[in-house]
LUMMI-383149 format. One record per residue: x, y, z of N, C-alpha, C in turn; residue in three letters. Coordinates in steps of 0.2 Angstrom, whole numbers, plus 5000, padded with zeros to 4 digits. Example, Ala and Ser with C-alpha at 12.3 -4.5 7.8 and 13.67 -1.06 7.14 Angstrom:
% residues 2
506649725039506249785039506649845039ALA/506449895035506849955036506450005039SER/
***
This chain:
% residues 151
488749565050489149615053488849695052MET/488149685055487949745057487949775050ALA/487649735045487349775038487749825034GLY/488449785035489049825033489249795025MET/489149785020489049775013490149765011ASP/490549815017491049755015491649845021GLY/492149845019492449865025493149895022VAL/493549925023494149955019494749975028GLU/495549935027495749955030496050005028ILE/496150065032496450135031497450095034HIS/497550085030498450065033498850045029GLY/499250035024500050025021500050085016VAL/499850155020500050205015500350255022HIS/500650305019500450375019500950425027GLU/501250315028501750315033501250295042GLY/500550255039500350265046500350185047MET/500050195054500150145060500450035056LEU/500050025050500349995051500749975042ILE/500650025041501350045036501950055038ASP/502050085044502850085050503250005050GLN/502449965047502849905049503249875042PHE/502849895038502649905029503449915024ALA/503749965028504250005025505049985029ILE/505449995023506149955027506550025030ALA/506150085029506650155034506550145041LEU/505450125040505350075049505650045050SER/506149965049506149925051506749895051THR/507249845053508049865055508149825046ARG/507749805042507949785037508049825030GLU/508649815028508749875021508449855015ARG/508549795015508449775009507749725006THR/507649705002506749684999506849624996SER/507149564998507149504995506249484995THR/506049454991505249444994504849395000GLU/505449375002505449355009505149405015GLU/505749455014505949505019505349545019ILE/504949575010504449585012503649575014LEU/503849515012503349455017503249465023ARG/503749485027503849475032503549545036GLY/503749605034503449665035502849705033ARG/502549635026501749645027501549585031LEU/501749575036501349505040500749565044ARG/500949625048500549625052499749655045PHE/499849665039499249685037498749635035ALA/499449575032499049495028498749465036THR/499049475039498449455045498149465048GLU/497849555048497249575048496549545042ILE/496949575036496549525034496149445035VAL/496649405036496549325036496249335044LYS/496049365046495749355054495149395052GLU/494949445048494349475049493949425042ILE/494249375036493849335032493749285038LYS/494349265043494049215045493349215051LYS/493349305052492749305056491949295053LYS/492249335048491549355043491449335037VAL/491849315034491949245030492449275024GLY/492249195019492949235015492449265009LYS/492049275006491649305001491349405004ASP/491649405010491349485012492049515012PHE/491949565007492349635003492949625009PRO/493549645010493949705014494649745008VAL/494549785009494849855002495549855008GLY/495849885005496549925012496649985007LEU/496750035010497250075009497650105006ARG/498050085000498950045000499250104995PHE/499950135000500550194997500750134991SER/500650154983501150074980501750144980ILE/502150184982502250214982502550284987LYS/503050284991502950334997503450414998SER/503850404990503950474988504450494997TYR/504850434997505250455007506050465003ILE/506450505006507050535002507450515008ARG/507150515014507350535022506750535028ASP/507050525031506650555040506450625037TRP/505950635037505550715034505950735030ASN/505950695025506250715017505850685015GLN/505350745011505050725004505350715000GLY/505150674996505150694987504650714984GLY/504750704979504150724973503950684966LEU/503650694964503550634956504050644950PRO/504250704952504750704944505450754948ASP/505550714954506250724957506650654954GLU/507250664955507750624955508050594962GLU/507750554965508050544975508250484973PHE/508450424978508350374982507950364987LYS/507350324984506750314988507050264995GLU/506650284999506950255009506350215009LYS/505850245005505050205009504950145004GLY/504550135002504150094994504250124988ARG/504750064986504850124978504350074975ASP/503950094968503750104963503549994962THR/504249984960504349904961503949864965GLU/504549904972503849824978503449864978GLU/503149894978502549914978502049884973GLY/502149874967501849794963501949744967LEU/502449724969502349664972502349644978GLU/502149714982501749734989501049674987ALA/500949724980500049724978499849644977ALA/500449624975500249554973500249504980LYS/500749534984500749494991500049494997ILE/499849564996499349555000498549564998LEU/498549554989498249524988498049444987GLU/498549394988498849334990498349324995GLU/498349374999498449365007497649355009ALA/497149405004496549395003496249465004GLY/496449535003496049595002495849594996TYR/495249614993494649614987494949674985ASP/495349734985495249804982495749824984ALA/496149864981496549914984496849974980LEU/496450004988496550074987496950124984ASP/497250144980498050124980498050194979ALA/498450264983498750284984499450304981ASP/500050374983500650364985501050424988ALA/501250414992501550504997501550465002GLY/501850505008502250485015501850575020SER/501550545025501650605034502250605033PHE/502550535032503150545038503750595033GLU/503550595025503950595023503850705022ALA/503150715028502850785025502550775017CYS/502550745015501950735008501850675007ILE/500850705007500450665007500150655001GLY/499450645000499250644994498950714989PRO/498850754995498450814992499150864990SER/499950854991500450854989500650834985HIS/500450774979500650744977500250784967LEU/499750794971499050814965499550894963PHE/499650934965499950984962500050994955ILE/500350934953500150914944499650874945LYS/499250894937498550874939498750804938SER/498350774940498750684938498850644942MET/499450644945499950634948500050564951ALA/499750534952499550464954499450454949LEU/498950444941498650404938499250364935SER/499850384934500450334932500250264937SER/500250284942500450244947499750194948LEU/499450204950498750164947498950124943SER/498750174935498850104930499350044930ARG/499850074932500350004930500349954936LYS/500049974942499849924945499049874943THR/498749924938498349884933498449854930LYS/499149864926499449834922499749764924GLU/500049764931500349694931500149654932SER/499249654931498949594931498649594936GLY/498449644940498249644947497549684947GLU/496949604948496349634944495849664952ASP/496249664960496149674965495649734964SER/495849794962495449834961494749834956CYS/494649784953493849784949493349734954ASN/493549704962493449664965492749684969ARG/492749734969491749784975491549784969PHE/491149754964490849754960490149774962GLY/
***
């Protein structure tokens, strides 16, 4: 693969194209059972499966991934300390999605939070120091070791 040691898919985060398929606000499904979540993550899971099929299962593939969307509604973002009903991916769904994405073959999740669709991206979330550190810790504590495979 042209001398590359691995690749990161810039995708299931911040409302990017792949994320549009993965969050309930952008799809017809407004509930989140595991089966529905797997369906919404199908685009992302098929990408890693095709990459692994072409270059081998040992080729490292990472994914830029938002654990939480911080979306109140279309063009309305929320902040970490605010109370609001998450219309994108909440933390619980984000942790479940992380497991599904790891099962699909991703070797690392480059975790962030926020959404450009909600006019809130990672730079806005760093208004408070280390605003995302608790989400990253939750991913690690959930038993997902995928963040450690790019050693």
